[in-house]
C-alpha positions, 0 to 999 in steps of 0.5 A, spaced: 500 500 500 505 504 501 507 504 493 500 506 492 500 512 497 507 514 494 504 514 487 498 518 489 502 523 493 505 526 487 499 525 482 494 530 480 488 525 480 483 531 480 487 534 474 486 527 471 479 527 471 479 535 468 484 532 462 479 526 461 473 529 462 469 524 458 470 519 464 467 523 469 461 526 465 459 519 463 460 516 470 456 522 472 450 521 467 449 514 470 451 515 477 445 520 477 441 516 473 441 510 478 442 514 485 436 515 490 433 522 490 436 523 497 440 520 502 447 518 505 453 516 500 459 513 501 465 515 496 470 510 498 477 511 495 475 518 493 481 521 491 481 528 492 473 528 491 471 530 485 465 526 485 464 527 492 463 535 491 458 533 485 454 529 490 454 534 495 452 540 491 446 535 489 444 535 496 447 528 499 450 527 505 457 524 503 462 520 507 469 520 504 475 515 504 481 514 501 488 510 502 492 516 501 492 522 507 494 527 502 488 526 498 483 526 503 486 533 506 485 536 499 478 533 499 477 536 505 480 543 503 476 543 497 469 542 500 471 548 505 473 552 499 466 550 495 462 551 502 460 544 502 463 542 508 456 542 511 454 536 506 460 532 509 459 527 515 467 525 515 473 525 511 477 519 513 484 516 511 482 508 510 483 502 506 477 500 502 479 493 505 477 495 512 472 501 513 473 500 521 470 507 522 464 505 519 458 501 522 454 496 518 448 499 513 450 506 513 449 508 506 443 509 501 449 509 495 456 507 495 461 509 490 468 505 489 471 508 483 479 506 484 480 501 489 479 495 485 485 497 480 490 496 485 488 490 489 492 484 485 490 479 490 483 476 489 483 475 497 484 483 497 478 484 492 473 480 496 475 484 502 474 490 499 467 488 496 465 485 502 466 491 506 462 495 501 456 490 502 457 491 509 456 499 510 451 499 504 444 499 506 439 493 503 437 495 496 442 500 496 445 502 490 453 501 489 458 504 483 464 500 482 470 502 477 474 496 474 479 496 468 478 491 462 484 486 461 483 486 453 483 494 453 490 494 456 492 488 452 491 493 446 494 499 449 500 494 450 500 492 443 499 500 440 504 503 445 509 497 447 514 503 449 509 506 454 507 500 457 513 496 459 514 490 461 509 489 456 513 491 450 514 483 448 509 478 446 511 473 452 509 478 457 503 481 454 501 473 453 502 472 461 499 479 463 493 476 459 492 470 463 494 473 470 491 480 469 496 483 474 501 489 471 507 492 474 510 498 471 517 497 469 518 504 469 519 508 476 514 513 478 509 510 473 502 507 474 502 503 480 501 495 480 494 494 478 489 488 476 485 488 470 478 484 470 476 480 464 469 483 462 465 477 463 468 476 470 465 482 473 458 481 474 459 474 477 464 476 481 460 482 484 453 477 484 457 472 488 458 478 494 451 479 495 449 484 489 444 484 484 447 487 477 443 493 474 448 495 469 455 495 466 458 501 462 464 503 459 466 510 462 471 512 457 470 509 450 473 515 447 480 513 450 481 510 443 481 517 440 488 520 440 490 527 442 491 528 434 483 526 433 481 530 439 485 536 436 481 535 430 474 535 433 476 541 438 478 545 432 471 544 429 468 547 435 464 546 442 458 544 439 461 538 435 465 536 442 458 536 446 455 531 440 461 527 441 460 527 449 453 525 448 454 520 443 459 516 448 454 517 453 449 513 449 454 508 447 457 507 454 451 502 455 453 498 449 456 491 451 460 491 444 464 497 446 466 495 453 473 492 451 475 499 448 473 503 454 479 505 459 475 504 465 468 500 466 463 502 471 459 496 475 452 499 477 448 494 482 444 493 488 445 490 495 440 484 495 436 483 501 436 477 506 
């Protein structure tokens, strides 16, 4: 976990969502679609709290957790800056696998939009999802982010120098079997786990959730900077049409493999 904290201590996660607005806007569209009209929300693994601030503005009472103390501090400062501190029930530096400060069944909805990337061991992924289940009310809605394995295989083939050690076929094939990736270049993305798409729903259902939807948060990840420059030069209206199209296509199961991130939406089953 120390490597994850070190990485996010120097990485601008708030800025990443500004630089990659498609992911935020697509996720936000589907979060608002499924979110209960009012209630208590957990943003678990929230980073600097971009989604938390949006939820607080919408009137939800938010509890924010993240593994990295610096990001929790940034989130708390951001809430104060935006005069949203009254909408928060706490800011905690916490491991998603052990939310010890939170009692059972506290939240009408829970987000976990980061931790699953970083948990390379199956036992740890199960612990995190069990904790999410524990703190969410019966029939509560959950939103969990995953990264698809096939997308990273394609990214490695397209840009092998960027994704070392996936710069040769033996390691790419090995990654395809394991889903675990450890970047060879110091300071790059932390050790990560990528799911096979067809395994996500069964995994979440085995931990007590009913699957509602699985969407591609950023199908637009296939577009290069040059591609985006072309459309941006055509004007804001064209870019808005692209975003609308990608939101519509996010739920198309045939596009999931080209999205950089996936968003699982489920409901906690009652007894």
